[in-house]
N, C-alpha and C positions, 0 to 999 in steps of 0.2 A: 616294298611298302612297309611303313611302320604301323605297329599295332594301334597307336594313338590316332592314326588317320582314319581308322574305322569307328572311332568313338565320336559321339556328339558332344565333345567337350565344350563347356560354356565359354563364350567369347563376348566381350563387351569393351567398348572404348570408354565406358564410364570409369573415371580414374579412381584408383584405390584411395589416394589422398585427396582431401578436399581443397587444399591450398587456400583455405578460407580467407586469411588476411589479405590476399591479393584478389581472389576471384569475386568476393562479395561486392566490392565496389563496382565491378563490371556489371553484375546482375542488377544492382540498384540503378545504375545509369540506364540500362536497357529498359527497366520498368518505367523510369521517368520519361525517357524518350518515346516509348510506346504507349504512354498514358494508361498503364494497367489499372491504376486506382480509378481513373475516370471510366474506363470500360466496365469495371466491376459495378460502379454506381449505375451505369446505363443498363446493365443486365438486371439490376435489382429494382428498376422502376416499376411501380405498381404493387410491389410486395409489401407486407406489413413492415412497419418501421421499428427498429430497435436502436435507440440513441444512447450512447455512452457520452455524457457531457464531461469534457476534459476540465479537471481542476487545474488552473493555470499555475505553472511554476514561476518563481520570481526571476526576472531577466537579469541575472547577475552571477557571473562565474561559470566555469566549465561544468558540464553535467557530471554527476557522481553516481555511485552504485545504487543509491536510493532512487535517483531518477531512472536508472536502467530498470530496476525492479518494477517501478510504477509504469513506465511507458511500455515496456515489453508486455506486461500483464494486460494493459489496455489493448495493445495490438493483437494479442492472442484472442481476446474476446471479440473484437471487431472483425478480425479475419474469419473467425469461426461463424459468427452470425451472418456475415456477408456471403459465406458459402453454404449457408444452411437455411435459406428461405427468407431472409430479412434484408430490407434496405437499411444498411447500417453505416451511414456516413460518419467520418471522424474528423472533427474540426479541432485542431490543436490550439491551445490558448496560452497567453502570457500575461502575468501580473507585472505591471511596470512602474506604478507610482510608489512614492513613499521614501522613507529615510535611507535604505541601503544605497540607492543610487546617489542621493545627496552626499552620503558619506564617501562614496567613491570619487565624486568630483572634488570634495574637500581634500582628499588624499592627493589629488593632482594639483592642489594649490588654488582651486577655484573658490573665491570668497563670495558667498551668496549675497551678502548685504552690500557688496561694493559694486555689483553690476545690476543692470536693469532686470526686472522680473521676467520679461518676455525673453530676453537673451539667456537668462539662467535656465528657464524651463525648456528652451530650445536645446541647450546643452544636455539637459537631462534626457530628453527624448532621443537625441542622437546617440547618447551612451546606451540607452535601452535598445535601440535599433541594432547596434553593433552586437550587443549581448544576445539578442534574439537570433541573429544570423548564426552566431557561434553555437548556441544551444540547438538550433534547428538542424545544423549540420551533424551535431552529435546524435540527435534522435534519428535522423535519416540513416546514419551509419549503423545504427542498431537494427535497421530493416523495418522501421515503423512505417506503415502505410497510412497516409493521411492526405487531407486537402491542404497540402503545404503552401499552395499559392494563395489561399484565402484563410489564414489563421484569424483568430480573434485576439485583439490586443487591447488592454484596458485604456490606452491613450487614444484609441481610434475615436473620431468624432461620433460615429454612429453608436458606439458602445457608451460613450459619455452621455449622449442624449438619452438613451434608455435608462441609464443609471439615475439621472436627475429626475426622470419621469416617475421612477419608483419612489424616490424621495418625495416627490410631489403628492403621490398617492398617500404616503404615510402622513404628510402634513395635513392633507385634506381630511384624514380620519382622526386627526388630533393626537397622533402618536409622537410628534416631535415637539420638544420644549427646550427652553434654555434655563439652566439652573447652576447654582454654585454648590458643589458638593465635592468631597474628596474623591479623587480618581488616581489611578496609577500615573505617576509623573516621573519621567526620566530626565534628570538634569543633564545627563550626557547627550541626550537627543533633543532636549529642549521641547518636549512634546508629551502629550498624554499617550498612554498605551492601552490597548485592549488586553483583556485577560489572555487572549491567545498569543500575545507578544511577550508574555512573562515566562521566565524559566527560573528555577530555584537552584541556588548554589549556597554552600556554606560560607559564612563570614563570622568574624569575631566581633562581638558587640559588648558594650558596657551593660552591666546589670546593677541597678541602683535601688536602694530602699530609701524613701524620702518621707520625712515627717511634716504633715500639714497641721499647724496648731488650730485648735477649736477657736472659732471666732464668735459664734453664737450657738451655744449648746442647748438652748431652749429647755432648760431645767432637766435635761437628760445627762449632759456631760459638763464637767468643769472646764474652765478655760485653760487649765494647766494640763489638759489632755491633748494628744496629737493623733491624727489619723495617719496610718502608714500605708503608703502606696508603693508598688514595685513597677518599674518600667525598664525597657531596654533602649529607649529613645530620649535621653536627657535633653536633646535639642528641642523637644516639643514642650518642655516644662514652661517656658515663657508664655505659651499659648493656652495654658490650662484655664478652663472655665468651670470645671466641676470635678467631683469625685463620685464615682458610681458604685453602688452596692446592689446586691441581689436581694429583692424583697423576701425571698424564701429562706435565705440563710440566717443562721444564728451568729450574732456578733458579741464580742466581749470587750469590756474595758478592763485592762490589766495594770497592775503595778509591777513594772519590770526594773529591778535594781533601783527603785526609788523614783522612777518616772512613769507617767501614765500614757497608755496608748490604746488604740482601738484596732482590732483585727478580726477577721472571721474566726469563729471558734475552732473550725476544722483545720485552720491553717496556723494555729497558735504554736504547736510544737515545731513546725517547719521554721516559722519566723524566729522562735527562741533559739533554734540551732544556728540559723544563719547569722543572727545578730549577737550571738554569744551571751544571751541573758543567763544569769545564774539563779537569781531569786525572782520567781514570777508568782503573782497572786491575782486571781480573778476577782475584780471588784464588783462588776455588774454584767448582767446578761440581757440581751434584747434582740428583737428581730430587725432585719434590714429595713422593714417598713418604718420602724421607729426613727430611723436616721434621716428620712426624707425631709428636706426643708432646712436642716441644720446647715451652718456655714463654717468654712475653715478659712484660714488666711494663707495666701500664696506664699511659698517658701522664701521668695525674696522681693515680691512686690506688695505694696499695701493695697491689696484687692482681695475680694472674697471669692471663695470657691464653693459652689453650691453642692450639697449632698443630694444626689438624685438616685432613682431606681432604674435598673436595667437587667433583663434576663440573660444578656450576653456575658455577664460576670460569672466566672466559673471558679471551682476550687482545685483546678488542675495545677495551677502554679500561682505565684504571687501571694498576696495577703488577703484576697477577697474584697479589696477596695481598689478600684481602677481609676487611675489618672485619666481625665477626659478632656481632649482638645478637639472639638468638632471640626476644626479645619484640617485635621491630619489623620483622621481615621474613619472607616466606614461605619462601624458600630457607634463610635463617638458622635458621628454626624446624625445618625438616626435618633439616638436617645437625646441628643442636643436639640433637635427640632421639636421633640415632644415638650421640652422644657423652655423652648424659645431662647436658647443660648446663642450668643454671637458666634458666627463662623469666622474665626480669626485665623488667617493664614499668612503670616508675614515672611514668606519665602518666595523668591522670584524664580523665573524660568530656569536659571542656572543653578538653583539649589542654594542660593545665598540669602541671608537675612536682608529684608528691606528696611527702609528708614522708619517703619512702624515700631521697630525695636532698635532704637538709635545706638545703644551700646554694643550691638552685634552687627550693625549694618555692614554688608559686604562680606561677612564671614560665611564660609561654606558650612552647611548644616552639620556635617560630620566633624569638622574642625571645632565647631561650637560646643561639642559634647564636653571636652576637657574644660573649657572656660566656665561652663554652667555648673559642672560638678565641683570645680574648685570654689565657685561662689557659694554653693550650698554647704560645702565642707567648712568654709570660713564662718558661716552663720549658724552652724550646728544642725541644720535641717537634713544633711546627708548622713544617714545612719550606716550605710555600707556601700562600697563600690567594689565590684569584681568584674571579671570578664568571662564570657563563655562563647562557645561556637555553636551556631545553629543555622538552619536553612532559612534563606531570606530571598525575597523576589528580586530578580535582576532583569534588565533590558536584554532581550534575547539577541539583539544585534550588537550593541556596544559591550555587552557582558558586564555592565556596571550596575550597582544597586539602584533601585527606584525607591520613591517615597510615595506616601499618600499625601496629596496636596489638594486643597479646595481651591478651584479656580472656576470662573464662569465658563461653562461648556454647553454644547448642544447634545441633547440626549434623545434616544428613542425609548419611549416608555414601554417596556416589555409587558407590564401588567395589562396593557390595553389589548394584547392578543396572545397572552401566555396560554390560556385555557385552550384556545383554538389550535395553537401550535402543538400542545401536548396531545390533543386528539389526532392531529395529523401524523404524529410520530407513531401512533398505534397502527396506522395503515401502511407504514413503510416496511419493506422487507430488509432485515439487517443480516449481514453475513460478515463475521459471526453474529449470532443472535444476541450476545451480551452487549452489542453496540446499542441496542434499543434502550436498555436501562441506563446506559452511560449518557446517551444524548438526552433522554427524558429527564434524568436528574439534573443535568447541566442547565437545561431550559427552566426546569421547575425552580431551581435555586438561584439563578443568575439575577443580578440587579439590572437596573436600566443600563442601556448600551450607550456609552459615550462615543459619539460619532464624529466629533470635531478633532482636528489635529492642527497644531501650530507649525505647519511646514509650508513649503512653497510648491513642491512637485506633487501635484495631485489634482483631483476634481474639486473646484471651489464649492463651498456650501452656497447655494443660490439664494442668499438671504439679503434683503436690503433693510436699511434703517431710516426712519423718518428723523426729522430734526430733533424731536424730543427723545430719541433713542428707541422708540417703539419698533420692534422687528416687523417688517412687511413681508409676509410670505403667504400667498394664496396659490391655489393650484393653477389658476390662470397665469399668474406671473411666472411661476416655476416652469410651466409648460412652454411659455414664451422663451425663457432662458434656455430650456432644453433644446428648442428648435435652433437657437443661435449656436449652441454647442455642436449640434448635429451638422450645421453648415460650416462653421469656422473652427471648431475645436474649443475646448474649455479655456484655451489661452486668451480668448476674446474677453474674458472676465477681467483680465489684467490690462488689456489694451484699450478698453472703452470705459467711459465714465458710468456711474450708476444710472444717470438719467438716460444715457444712450442705450443701456441694457434693458431698461423698463419698457413695457409696451408703449407704443406711440400715444401721446396725449394723456399718459397716466398722471393723475393728481392724487394727493393724499391730504386730508384736512389737517393732519399733524405736521405737514411740511408745507405751510402756506407759501413759502418762497421757492418751493420746488427743489430744495436742497436735500439730496439723498446721499447716503453712504452705503458701502458694500461690506459684507462680512469678509474678513481676511483669512479665516481658517479654511482648511481643506477638509474633505471627507476622509474618514477612516478608510484605509486601504482595504480593510475587510468588507467594507460596504461596496467598494469597487468590485472585487472578485465575487462578492456575495450576491451581486445582481447579474451574474452571468446568465441566469435563467431568462432575464429580460433582454440583455444586450447580445445574447447569442441564440438561445433556444427559441424564444418567441419571435426574434427578429428575422432569422434566416428561414427561407421557404423550405429548405431541405431538412430542417430539424424540427423536433416536436417538443411540446411542453405538456406535462412534466417530462423530464428525462427519465428513461427507463432505468438508468444506472449511473451512479457516480462511484469512483474508486480513488481513494487516497490513503495516506498513512493515518494511523490511529490517532495522531496528534490533532487531526482535523475535526475531531468531535467538538473541540472547543474553538476551532477555527472555521474552515470553509464549510464543513457540513452544517455548522451552527448558523453562520451568516447567510448561507444560501436558503436555509429553511426559514429563518426569521423574516428576511426581506420579502420572500415569496408569500408567506402567510399574511404578513402585514399588508402587502400591496394587493394581492390577488386572492387571498382567502384559502390557499391550498399549498401543500408542499411542492417544491420544484423538482422533486425526484421520487421515484417509486421504490428504489432499492439503493442500499449503501453497502459497498464492499470495502472493508478496511484492511490495511496491511500493517505489519510491524516495521521496525527500523532495521537497517543493515548495520551489523556490528562486526568488529574485527574478530579474529579467531579466539581472542580471550574474552569475548563478550562485552567489549567496550565500544561505545558509540564512536563511529568514525568521525575524525576531526582533523583538519589540516594542521592545526596547532599541535596535535599529538603525533602527527606523522604516521598515522595508521590508516590512511586513505588508500584505497585501490581504485584507480581511475579506469573507467570502461575502455578508454582509448588504449591503455596499456594492455589490457586483456585482448582487445581486438587485434593489436599488433602481434601478440604472441600466439593466440589461439583462434581468433575470429569472433565475430558477433554472434554466430550460431551457438557458440559455447556459452556465451552469456545468456542467450535466449533459452537454451536447454537447461541451464542452471536455474533460471527463473521458474521453469516448469518442473523442477525437481525438488523444490523446497516448500515447506509449509509456511507461507507468507502471512498467515493469519496472526502469527506472533513474530517477535523479533528474530532475525535471521543472521547467523554468523557466516562470514565469508572470508576466504583467504585464497591465495594463489593455488593452494592444494585443492580447494573446492573445485576450481576450474580444471585442474589436472584430472581429478576424478570424473568430472563431467565429460571431459574430452574422451575418456575411455568408454563411457556410455555412448557417446556420439560415434566413436569408431565402430562399436558393435552394431549400431543402427546402420551406419553407412556400408559396412562390409557385408552385412546380411542382405541388404537391398541390392548391393552390387552383384552378389551371387545370384539373386533372383532375376536380375536383368540379364546377366550372362546366360542364364539357362532358358530364357524366353526370346533370345535374339531372333531365332528362326520361326517364332510363333506369330501368326497373324490372327488377331481376335475375330476378324471377319470370316476367315476361311477355315481356321483350325480349331475353333471353339467346340468343346464337347458339352452337350446339354447336361444339365444337372442330373436328370434321371439316368443318364448313361455313364455317369462317373462311377469309379470303383468305391468300395466302402471307405477305404482310408482317405480318399480324396473328399468324399462327402463329409467325413469327420472334420477335416480342416476347414471346409466351407462353413460348417456349423460353428466351429470355434471362431472363425473370422467374423461371422455375423454376431456372435456373442460379443466380440470385441467392439464392433461398430456400435452396437446398442449401448454397451457400457461406456464407451468413450463419449458418445453423445450426452449421456446422463452426467458424466463428469464435467464436460464442457459447460453444460447448462447450469451446473451449480458452481462453476468457476474453480473446480478442483483440478488444476493443471498437473499437480504432482501425481494424482491418481491416473490421469491420462498417460503421463510419462511411464508410470509404473506398469500399467496394463499393456501398453504397447511393447515395452521391453520384455515383459513376461511372455507375450505372444511370440515375439521374435525369438526369444531364447528357448522357452520350453516347448512351444508347439511347432515352431519351424526349425530353428538351428539344430537342436539336440534330438529332434524326432523326424519330422517330415522331410526337411531338406537334407538330412543326414542320409536316410535310406533312399532319397530321391536320386542320388547319384547313380545307383544301380539301375535306375529306370531311364532317366533323361540322358545319361552318358551311354548306356549299354544297349537299350532296346532300339529297334529301328526308328529312324527319324520320324516317320509318319505313323507310327504304331498308336493304337488306341490308348495303351497304358501311358505312353510318353505324352501324347497330346492331352490326356486327362490331367496329368500332373502339371503340365504347362498352363493349362486353363486355370487351374487353381492358383498356381504361383503368380501368373500374370494378374489375375483379378485381385489377389492379395497385395501385389505391388501397387496397383492402381489405388486400391482402397487405403493402404498405408500412406501413400504419398499425399492423398487428400487429407486424411486424418491428422497428419503431422505438419501440414502446411502452416497452420496458425503458429506453430512453435518453431519450425525450421523451414521458413519460406525459401531461403537461398538454396538449401540442399534439395528440397523437394522440387524446386523449379528445374534444377539440374537433372534430377531423376526423370522428370516429365519429358525432357528432350529425347529420352531413350524409349519412351512408351509410344504406342500407336493410337493415341486418343485424339479426338477432334479439336479440343480446346487448344488455343495457342499457348496459354499459360495455365498452370495448375490453379493459380489464383482465380481464374475465370471458370473453373469447374465447380460442380456442386458436391456437397458432402455425400458420401455413400449412405444409402438407406439400408438399415438392417432388414433382412428377409427372414421369413419363417416357413421353411419347407415342411410338408406333412410328416416326414419321417425323422425330423430333427430330434424329437423326444426319444425315439427308439435308438437312434444313432448315439445320442448322448449317454443313454443307459449302457449300451453295449460297449462303447469305447471307453467309458469311465472304468468299467471292469477290466477291459483289456489293458489299459494304461497302468492299472494297479498290478496286473500280472507282469507287464513289461518291467516295472520297477523291481519286482522280485527276481526276474531273470537277470537284470542288471546287477543286482547284489551278488547273485551266484557267479556271474562272469567276473566280477571284481575279485571275489574270493579265489576263483580259479587262476586269475592273473597273479594274485599275491602268492599263490602256491607254485608259480612258474609253470603251471600246466599249459597255459596259452599266453600269447602276447596280445595281438590284436583280436578283436571279437570274431573276425572272419576266419580265425584258426580254430574256431569252436564248432562242436556239434552239441546241440541242445536237445535233450529229450525231456518232455514234460509228462508227468503222470497226473492228469487233471481229475479233479472231483467233478461232480455232476454239473455244477453251475459254471465252472471254468470251461468244461467241455462244450457246453451250450454257447458260451461266449465266443470260443474259438470258431465254432461252426458259423455263428452269425457274422463274425468278421469276414469270413470267406475270402481270405487273401493269402498271399505268400507270406506266412508268418515268419519264416526264416529271414526273408528280405526285410520285413518290418523290424526285426530284432538285430539285423545286420550280423547274422551268423551264417556260416556256409551250409550247415545242415540242421534241419529241424524235424523233430518227430513228436507227435502226440501219441503216447502209447496207452493201450487199454489194459496192459498187463500190470501185475502187482509191482509196485515200486520197490527197487532194491534198497538195502539198508543205507547205502552211501549217498542217497539223494539229499538235497537241501529241502527240508520240509517247510511248507508254508500252509496257510490256513485252508486253502482249497486244492491241495495237491503237492507234488514234489517236483524239483527241477534237478536234472543231472547234466553237468557240463563235462564234456570229454573233448579230447583233441580230435578234430575232424579227420576223417580218413580220405585218402586219395592225394591228388596233386593240385597245385595252385594253377588256375587258369590264367594265362598271361594277359588276357583281355579284361575279364571281370574281377580278377584277383580273388575269386572264391576258391576254396578247396573242394574239389569235386572228384567223385570216383569215375566220372565219365570223360575226364580229360584225355584227349587222343582217340576218342571213339570214332571220330571222323578222320580218316587217314589223310585227307587233304589239309587238315589243320591239327597237327599232332599236339600243339600246345594250348588248344582251345577246348573248353568244355562243350558238350553237345549243344547247349543253348547258344553259345557264342558262335560256334561253327555254323549253325543254321542261320543265324542273323547275317553273318558275313557272306555266306553263300548266296543269300537272297539279295543283299544290298550291294555286294561287291563281287559279282560272279567272275570278273576278270582276274581276281586274286587266287582262284582255285589252282592249287599246286605250285603257287609262286613262293610261298614262305614269307615270313614276317620278321622284321627287326623289332626289338623292344623299344 
């Protein structure tokens, strides 16, 4: 018989290697076929609801690492809540309307204006459907558990119906109006843009100083004087209506090299340097208020430019006098309205001049810069032209510059519900907390929301016009249109006439002939996704309003967080969510935002093929996602090492509980040994800590705490000395069953705690446990217990573990001195002080076994000089005396004391005699 046949060596079929890239898909298929998500929802019926409302990604392109960070984070939360006493359904969503899909069709050669609107919109929807299937497959591959059979999609008729009803509520409350004011306009997209659709990039722009001659100085200024303005948009000069000055600033008339000019006093030295003036003399000083009402002459038209006052004029740059074109600037428009200036905007949807400026008709605005500066150079009004690089707004989709352009648009008046919205923000929980101030300031400072878009693929604005052009929009009519959308989809707007879309028998005194027309603009796509609270949360029976949590990237403070809040407060008087969790962006290893054009993208599918989705999930749970996160292939290599530690430790635990049955072999807590109770206490501390971490969405702390428990409390301590018990002691001994009880319970608890993060692996672990639930996902989270003696155990074992650290240092020093090799070659004698002596008595265990040394003695004698001195005693490490037992591998002086087993120590001989009596006198092979 071989010696190892007398040992209870751990055995398990749980594989050492996960083979995740291949096995994960099999588990996911099994979950889907066995309807695990649906079973979890059934189990949670009647429990309190926790709803995480999905912010819909746009249905265009393969999923990227930012998607993975977002969706896995949501899945971790929903899985945890579902296993911890909540009904937490997860309905995935998709944003599908808008320009990106139109652009994709254009790339395929589809010409929107050459085919019917219905056919074009059908092609857009078909494209979106294909992209949704592709992205859904990507999210499923990450192991995300959701109601995949019933997602919400912004083109769904039921969603569009609720969106239009929200619009109707806002109309009914007087928040919707039509106006002509400058908005972000993208010539490359031929549409208005929301602030959330703007990104800033550096461009090279002209910088010009232009002289406007005094036309009527009203006895303050001579006609041979000129006002100097500075601008970076020469193309707006033809639309000039005024020159704005700040009423609080001091201005001066100067003689500069024989010519008279007016500039702000504090900008004089700057202007002198820029224009190269040599001899400058101040002729007159006056306040900005003194200039109000004066007029200047346009640089190349025979028309006047009015001097007006505005507090937006600063001394940060320029001359202190601002060229004002109300059709092309937000501040210009506001101050222009005060002075009843014309809103002149002679630029078309493509960014080209209209026939309102005949000499530049058809010229792209940027190309006109050179033509206009040449014209002013020729007539002497251009004082200087240079170029500089600065940050400028761009269309985030086409990556091309945008302009401010006044066009007739539909707006939502934020002023009507701004104060209420700000009060609602104070009630919301923000994680991180700085998000509150960020969203508050955005809402406080934002202008009216332009909600119309000049595109085809979207929800039509449900507005009719009478023959006299009067808009017809009442809640009754809009609700009627909403019902039509709910029945037929919003495409019906383009398929039926205005008369057919109006309620039956509708008449309007302003349309005596019954001739009505329809609005051709569509709704801003942020209005689409921003009404998810109505189209999803309020609409579906299994969801609740307001949502308990929304989670997206930090860019959504100006996007979805914003639109979801505004539409909900405007329509229903309250915020649509109770808490906001925001995350940073995924960056490459150099801290650069990932972009296909830069070639620095890491696709989740590539990582899944190499490492498995579990490694992506564990990576998500290891990073601080509250700020931007750098990611590289090395990140996943490091994460895979952490995964291997988790897997191998749990495998060891499974292997050493294979013959343990929790129904028949369990040892009650009160009957556990001191060291076993210590691990039970540490396990319950972990459970309590992990719950708190999950509750505050700190996945990195969950990961850190679990790894710390696995490494410090189990691998390097409990499971390390456990081998001398579970391998060596009799199979059914109290000591062995005590340890197995603790190891088994820890394995069960860990598999539950880690399921939200590593569902594939923990499902595999669950197959080797003897628990009643078919899937670990159908189990409940462990609950932390507090035994009466936990405080005493914590105090005693904290002191013992400090003592153990000291012994480890002494063993290491003895190893360095070549006194011993493995710790089992050592004899440790400790000379304890009073407190340590009491601690060792309280531990009341085999201290040598806990320290993994062959011989241990606590001596009351005076410590010799060669001990390692510590705060509460000394430690002496010596080479253990005796021979090595061929069974337990300890060095003992009693090896061979039983003649039947000459190579065994007395302990092992006794165990083998009792367990394997047939071996007496037979002898053993190693």
